[in-house]
N, C-alpha and C positions, 0 to 999 in steps of 0.2 A: 167731549170724550176724555175720560181720565184712564190711563193705562199704567198699572204698577210696573216700574222699571226695575233694573237690577241693583243689587248691592255690589259696588264696584271694588271688589277685592281679588278678582281672578277673571280669567277668560270666561265669557258667557257660554254656557253649554247648549247643546242641540235642543234639549227639552225646552229651555227658555226661548230659544229662537223659533220653535214651533208656535209658541204663544204669540211672539212678536209678528210672525208672518200671518197668523190668523187675525190679529188685530189690524194689520196693514190691509188684509183682504176686506174686512169690515169697513174700514175707513174708505177704501177705494170704492166699494159698492155704494156707500153713501154719497160720495162725490159724483159717481157715475149716475146716480139717480137725481142729481141736480141739487143736492144739499151742500151747504157750506159747513165745514167741520173745524171746530176749534180743539186742537189735540194737545194734551198734556201727558208727558211721561216723566215720572220723577227719577232721580238717581239718589240712592242712599249712599252718602259719602262719609257717614260716622256710624260705626256699628262694631259689635264685638269682633266680627271676623276681620274687619279692616284693621282694627287696633292689633289684633294678634298677628296679622301678616306684617304690619309695620314693625312690630317688636322683633319678629323673626329675622327680618331683613336689616334691622338696625336703621330704619329710615322713618319718615314722617307719615302720618295718616294721609295728609294731602298728597304727597307724592304717589302713594299707592292708589288713592282714588283718581288722581289725574291720569295716571298711567293706564288703568284699566278702563276708565271712561273713554279714552282715546281709542283703545282696542275695540270697544263696544261700538263706537260710532263708525269705525272702519268696517266692522263686520256688517253693520246695518246697510251700509252702502253696497257692499258685495252681494247682499241678498236683495238688493233693489227695494228696500223698505223705505216708504216715504217718511221723511223726517217729521217729527212732532213739531208743533209751533213753539212749544216751551219744553225745556229739560231742566226744571228746577232742582237744585241740590239741597239737601236737608240743612246743611250748614249756612245756607244763604237765607233761610226762612225760620231762624230760631225765635225771632221776636213774635212772629205769628203763632208759633207753637206755644210759647209762654202765655200769650193772650188767651189762647183757646183753653189751656189748662186752668187758667185763672177763672174763666167762665164756668168750667166744670166744677171747680172747688166751690165757687160762690153758689152754684145751683145744687149743691149736695151730692153731686155725681162722682166726686173724687175726694181723696183725703191724703194728707201728708203724714208721712212716717219716716223718722230718721233721715230727713233731707231728701227722701224720694217721694214722688207723688203717684198714687195708684187710682185706677178707675174702679168704682165699686159697682160691679155688674148687677148686684141685687137691687140697686137704685134705678136700673133701666129695665122696666117690666118686659120690654119687647126683645131682650137679649136672646138670640138664637133664632130670630124670624127668617133669616136668609138660609142658614145652614141646617136648621132643625135640631140643633144641640139643645139639650135640656139642662137646666141649671139646678134641678132638684137635688142632685147628688153632690152639689158643691160643698166642700168642707168649709167650715168657718175659718176665716183669715187665710184661705189658700190664695197664694199670690205667685205671679210669674215675673221674675225680675231680669230675665236675659232676653236676648233678641232672637232666640231660636224658637222654632215652632213647638207648641205643646198641644198635641192633638188627643191627649188622654182625657182631659176634662176641662170644662170652662173654669176660669179663675180670674180674680182681680189681676189686671195687667198694669205694667208700669207705663206711666206717661212721662215721668222725668226721673232720671237715674242719678242718685247722689254720686259725687265724684269718688273714684277709687285711686289709690296711690299709683302714679305713673301713667294714668290715662289722661287724654285731653279732657278739658272741662270748660264750661261757659257759665257765666254768672246768671242767676235767676233769683226770684224772690224767696226760694226755698234753700238757697245756697248753691255752691258750685256743683255742676253736674252736666248732663247731656240728655237729649231727648230719647225716649223709647222708640222702638221701631214703628209702632202702629200710628203714633200721633203725627208723624211726618206727612202721610198721605192726606189726612183730614185737613191739616193746616194748609198744605199747599193747594189742594183742590178748592178749598174755600177762597183762598186769596186770588187764584187765577180763574176759577169757573163760577164762584158764587156758592151760596149755601146749598143749592140744589142744581144738579146738572143732569144731562140726558143719559149718558152711558158710562158704566164703570166696567172695565175689562181686566183680565189678568188670567194666570194659570189656575187650574182647579185646585192646586195645592194651597192657594190663597184664600179659598172659600171660608175655611175655618183654620185658625182664628182671625186671620188678618182682615178680611173684608167684614167679618162679623164685628170685630173691634172698631173698624172704621165707622160703621154704622152707629154703634153705641156712642162713640166720642162725638161724632158730628151731630147726630140727632139729639143726643143728650144735651148738647150745648144750644142748639138752634130750634129744636122742636119741629124742624122741617125734614122732609125726606132727603137723604143724602144724594141718591141717584134714582132715576125712574127705572132703569134696567141694569142688571148685572149680567155680564157674559163671561163665562169662564171656559178657557180652552182645556181640553182633556190632556192626559198624560201622553208623553212619547216614551214607548218601551224600546229598549235596546236588546235585540235578539231574544225577545220574549220576556225580559226581566226589567225591573226599574233600575234606573241609573243610581249608582251608589259608589262611594269611595272604596268600600269593602270589596265590591265585585270588580273594581277597576275598569268599569264600563262607561265612565263619563267622557263623552266625546265633545269636541269643539270644532269650529269651522276649520281651525288649522289642521285637525286630524283628517278631515275628508279631503282637503286641498293637497295634503301630503300624499294621498293615494290617487291623485289625478283627477279628482272630481271638481266641478265648478260649484260655487255656492248656489248658482241658479238650478243645478241639478237637484240640490236639496230643497229649494223652493218648490220645484215641480213635484217632488215627492210629497211635500206637505199639502199641496193642493189636491192630492188624490184621496184624502180622507176628510170627512166632515169634522168640524172643530169640536163637536160634542162627542166624538168617538176617539178612543185611544188609537194610536198608530204605532205599529211595530216596525222600528228601523232595523233593517238588515243590510248588509253590503250588497246582497243580491237585489233587494228592492231599490237601492240607490243606483245600482247599474242599470236596472230597467228604467228608471226615471231618466238617466243620462241618455239612454238609447232613444226614448220617446222624444226627449227635448232636442236631440240632434236631428231626428227625423223632421220634427216641426221646423227647426231652423232651416234645413235644406229645402223643404217645401216652400218656405217664405222666400228664400234666396232664388228659387226657380221663378218666383213671381216678381222679381226685382224690376223687370222692364214693364210690367203692368202698371199703367198710370191712369189717373183721373177716374177711378172707380167710385161706386156708390155703396154705402152700407146696405146690405141685404136686410130688409126690415123683417122678413119672415124669421131668419136666423137670429136677429137681434132680439125679437120678441121671445124666441125660445130661451135665449141666453138670459134675458132679464127674468123670465119665469123661474129659472133655476137659482139665480143668485139672490132672488127676493124670497125664496122658499128657505128661510132660516140659513142663508149663506151656504147653499149647496154647491160649493165649488167643484167637487168631483163631477157632478152632472153638468156643470157649465163647461168643464174640459170635454166631456163627451159631446156636447153641442159643437164645440170647436172642431173636433175631429170629424164629425158628421159633415160640417160645412166643407172641410178640406177634401173630403171624398165625393162631394156632390158635383158631378160633371155638368150639371145644368147651370151652375153659377159661373159667370165670366171670371177669368183670372183677375181682372182689375177689381171687380166687386168682391171677390174672395179676399183679396189682399186688404181692401179698405175695411172689411168686416172684421178680419182677423186682428188688425191693428186696433180697431175699436174694442174688441174683447180684451186685448192686452192692457187696456187701461184699468181693468180689474185684476187680471191674472199677474201682471207685473213681471213678465218674463223677458222684458227688454227687447222685444221683437222689432221696435222701430229703429233700434241701433244696429240691426244686422246689415252687413254689406257683403256682397260676393268678394271672396278673396281673389287676388290677382294671380293668374296662372303664370308661372315663369316661362321664359323662352325654352328652357331645357325640357320642361314637361310638355309644352306644345310640340316640340320636335319629336319626343317619344311617342306622342299621340299619333302624329302624322306617319311615323315609321311603323307603328302597329297597324294603322289602317292599310298601309301599303303591303305589309306582311299578310294580312287577311285577304286582301285582294289577290295576292299571289298564291293563296292557298297554304301559306307557311304558318300553320296554326301554332306550332311549337314556339316559333319566334314571337308570334303575337302574344302568346301567354307569358313569355319571358319579359317582353315589353310592358305588358300590363303589370307584372310584379314590380318592375322598376318604377313605374308611375305610382303604384301604391307606396313604395318605399319613400317616395317624395311627398307623401301626404295626400294623395288624390285617389279617387275611385272612378273607374270608367263605367258609365252607364250606357249600354248599347240600346238606343231607342230607334223607333221607325224613322226619326229625323236625323239619324247619325249618332256617333258617340258623343256623350256629354260627360264633363268632369265635375265631380262633386268632392268636396273636402271629406277626408276620412273623419 
């Protein structure tokens, strides 16, 4: 499984993380189904944006890339995303890129011009087979030489960029320069997964031109399929609009944490929509996800003393049916809530089944532990019960408010009052 990773020049935004959570769900489902997964996610650590950022800050490209790669890994951990087996960096695989470009030139699929190398898409008859883009309107000698997306029309794209003054460069048979953006993924996937692998994933914004260009490069060189399946996650909208700098609505994990939300609240929100459907992020929807996750956590904490349970096969089969139906994680969540509401399932079996589901959902349920109630709160609870026994309900309400101010909620049950964290 090859997943396109970030260009490490800034904090990764929520739209990217929606894709990474989708990919993590896919990987978890494959493992849950008994498969072994070899997972590669690349890091682009040489790129126009990184160079511009380094120039702005008066530092090196490596310092920028290392800094934001570390932020990326920290955010992955917060979202409970299973680490990939490999995180190759572009600058570590230059020799493989150069060899691949040489193969393309030798095969007539690429050409050299002014120290740069371009892929000739008219020499790859199947160009556009993934995205459906037509090459009929391609202008002669139309070329793309930057690392930005060009969604207007297909064009010959750069494989190796001739060095510009003041930019980092590396030696090559065509003179000093650096790789184009697209060639990185083809070279690294070949080196780590072989000429053909099973699954290629990424965001829908990468469908064209990035994934299309990967196919052209790889298959143009090997004559073999690049990947058996491509899966792209749909867009994340922010309050009904696409994220953009001009709208000022690009959000990061830091932004939601600053408002008191856990990254796992965001993960839960992402699980509520299928990967093929766009998801509209609003602060209200995130608050709803937080409430649902908090309820889930409390229900599991209530089952803390339930031990030696067995996985309920009826619910497990329902869960499998949903996750295997094109990764329908929203319906898998619905099965989870159905299980929790089912009073015919014993607490111990309910807990065992829930933890089994979390192997896919990734909500860190196994790590939950009941918080310890302080002696002060216990004293307040005893005093409240005494006030209620004496019919002094005004005082009981006052004591309840004091308990809540200490972070606990009183739940009056048939078995007596129980404390739950707010």
